[in-house]
C-alpha positions as CSV (number, residue, x, y, z in Angstrom):
1,M,83.9,-1.0,103.5
2,L,80.8,-2.0,101.5
3,R,78.5,-4.1,103.6
4,W,75.7,-6.4,102.4
5,Q,73.0,-7.6,104.6
6,T,71.4,-11.1,104.6
7,L,67.7,-10.6,104.8
8,A,65.5,-12.5,107.2
9,N,64.0,-15.6,105.6
10,S,66.2,-15.2,102.6
11,Q,68.5,-17.9,101.3
12,V,69.9,-16.0,98.3
13,I,68.9,-12.3,98.0
14,R,71.1,-9.7,99.9
15,L,70.6,-6.0,100.4
16,V,73.3,-3.7,99.3
17,K,71.6,-0.3,99.0
18,E,68.1,0.2,100.4
19,G,65.5,0.6,97.7
20,A,68.0,0.4,94.9
21,L,70.3,-2.5,94.8
22,Y,70.5,-6.2,95.9
23,T,72.7,-9.1,95.0
24,S,71.6,-12.7,94.6
25,A,72.6,-16.2,93.9
26,R,71.0,-18.0,91.1
27,P,67.7,-19.8,92.0
28,G,68.4,-23.2,93.5
29,R,72.0,-22.4,94.5
30,Q,71.1,-22.9,98.1
31,R,70.7,-26.7,97.3
32,G,74.4,-26.9,96.5
33,R,77.1,-25.6,94.2
34,N,76.5,-28.2,91.4
35,V,73.0,-29.4,92.2
36,L,70.4,-28.8,89.5
37,P,67.5,-26.6,90.7
38,L,63.9,-27.5,90.8
39,R,61.1,-25.5,89.2
40,Q,59.9,-24.6,92.7
41,D,63.3,-23.0,93.4
42,I,62.8,-20.6,90.5
43,D,59.2,-19.8,91.6
44,D,60.4,-19.3,95.2
45,W,63.1,-16.9,94.1
46,I,60.6,-14.9,92.0
47,R,58.2,-14.8,94.9
48,E,61.0,-13.5,97.2
49,A,62.1,-10.9,94.6
50,R,58.6,-9.6,94.1
51,S,58.2,-9.4,97.9
52,L,61.2,-7.1,98.0
53,G,59.8,-5.0,95.1
54,I,62.5,-6.0,92.7
55,R,61.7,-4.8,89.2
56,T,65.0,-5.3,87.3
57,I,67.4,-8.3,87.1
58,I,70.9,-7.9,85.8
59,C,72.2,-11.4,85.3
60,V,75.9,-12.2,84.9
61,L,75.8,-16.0,84.9
62,E,78.1,-17.9,82.5
63,D,76.3,-18.8,79.3
64,R,76.8,-22.6,78.8
65,S,78.3,-23.7,82.1
66,Q,75.7,-22.0,84.3
67,L,72.7,-20.5,82.6
68,H,72.0,-23.4,80.2
69,R,73.4,-26.2,82.3
70,Y,71.2,-25.5,85.3
71,Y,68.0,-24.3,83.6
72,D,67.4,-25.6,80.1
73,S,66.1,-28.9,81.3
74,L,63.3,-27.2,83.2
75,N,61.7,-25.9,80.0
76,L,60.8,-22.7,81.7
77,H,60.4,-20.6,78.5
78,L,61.6,-20.7,74.9
79,W,64.5,-18.4,75.9
80,G,65.2,-20.2,79.1
81,L,65.5,-18.7,82.6
82,L,65.9,-15.1,81.3
83,G,62.8,-15.4,79.1
84,Y,60.9,-16.8,82.1
85,Y,61.9,-13.7,84.2
86,V,60.6,-11.5,81.4
87,Q,57.4,-13.5,81.3
88,M,57.0,-13.0,85.0
89,G,57.2,-9.2,84.6
90,F,60.8,-8.3,85.3
91,E,63.1,-6.1,83.2
92,V,66.1,-8.3,82.4
93,F,69.6,-7.5,81.2
94,Y,72.3,-10.2,80.6
95,F,76.0,-10.1,80.4
96,A,77.9,-13.4,80.0
97,T,80.8,-13.3,82.4
98,T,83.3,-15.9,83.6
99,D,83.1,-17.2,87.1
100,Y,86.1,-16.6,89.4
101,Q,87.4,-13.9,87.0
102,R,87.5,-10.1,87.1
103,V,84.3,-8.7,85.7
104,P,85.3,-6.7,82.6
105,D,85.3,-2.9,83.0
106,W,82.7,-2.4,80.3
107,V,80.2,-4.8,82.2
108,R,80.7,-2.9,85.5
109,E,80.2,0.4,83.7
110,E,77.1,-0.7,81.8
111,A,75.6,-2.1,85.0
112,K,76.2,1.2,86.8
113,R,74.7,3.1,83.8
114,L,71.6,0.8,83.8
115,L,71.1,1.4,87.5
116,G,70.5,5.0,86.7
117,C,67.8,4.4,84.1
118,V,65.9,1.2,84.8
119,P,63.1,0.5,87.3
120,K,64.4,0.0,90.8
121,P,65.1,-1.9,92.9
122,V,67.6,-3.9,90.8
123,V,69.1,-7.3,91.7
124,L,72.5,-8.3,90.4
125,Q,72.5,-12.1,90.0
126,D,75.4,-14.6,89.6
127,S,75.9,-18.2,90.7
128,G,76.7,-17.6,94.4
129,G,75.6,-14.0,94.7
130,A,78.9,-12.6,95.9
131,G,81.8,-12.9,93.4
132,R,80.9,-11.1,90.2
133,T,77.9,-9.4,91.7
134,G,80.1,-8.2,94.5
135,Q,82.6,-6.7,92.0
136,I,79.8,-4.9,90.2
137,A,78.1,-3.7,93.5
138,R,81.5,-2.3,94.8
139,Y,81.9,-0.4,91.5
140,I,78.4,1.0,91.6
141,V,78.6,2.3,95.2
142,G,82.2,3.4,94.9
143,T,84.1,0.9,97.1
144,P,87.7,0.1,95.9
145,T,87.8,-3.0,93.7
146,G,90.2,-5.0,96.0
147,R,87.9,-4.9,99.0
148,R,85.3,-7.6,99.7
149,L,81.7,-7.2,100.6
150,E,81.4,-7.7,104.3
151,R,78.5,-9.9,105.5
152,R,76.1,-8.5,108.0
153,D,73.4,-11.0,109.0
154,H,69.9,-9.8,109.6
155,A,69.3,-9.5,113.3
């Protein structure tokens, strides 16, 4: 079974594979499922990602109902949250996927291919940091699709 580990002092970023792969909720998600994030939430998330050495973000948030809904009003960058990530020095890749649905095979395959050729560590980011990112993480590390990520809290 694939295990992910909640890191000490982290609300949203979880370790999957040391030095290579993390999963994460969107910045501000810790405030609540439908609560709009603050600019400070994004900056805190970026600070945490940098402290972990994360260099690449693969984002799989829904386009209008998540990415634009939560971040456009913050005026982070002309191209929104993803443009802000790029401005902050991250490599960024985006695949619009639907929450609570199976991630398309081509997205999982492309994420696995990217992991082999982009700067590491990589973080997979969706709204809650477990559903779509969990499907992709299981695919990348070779755990059967029907199995869930098991939580291991940081001791």
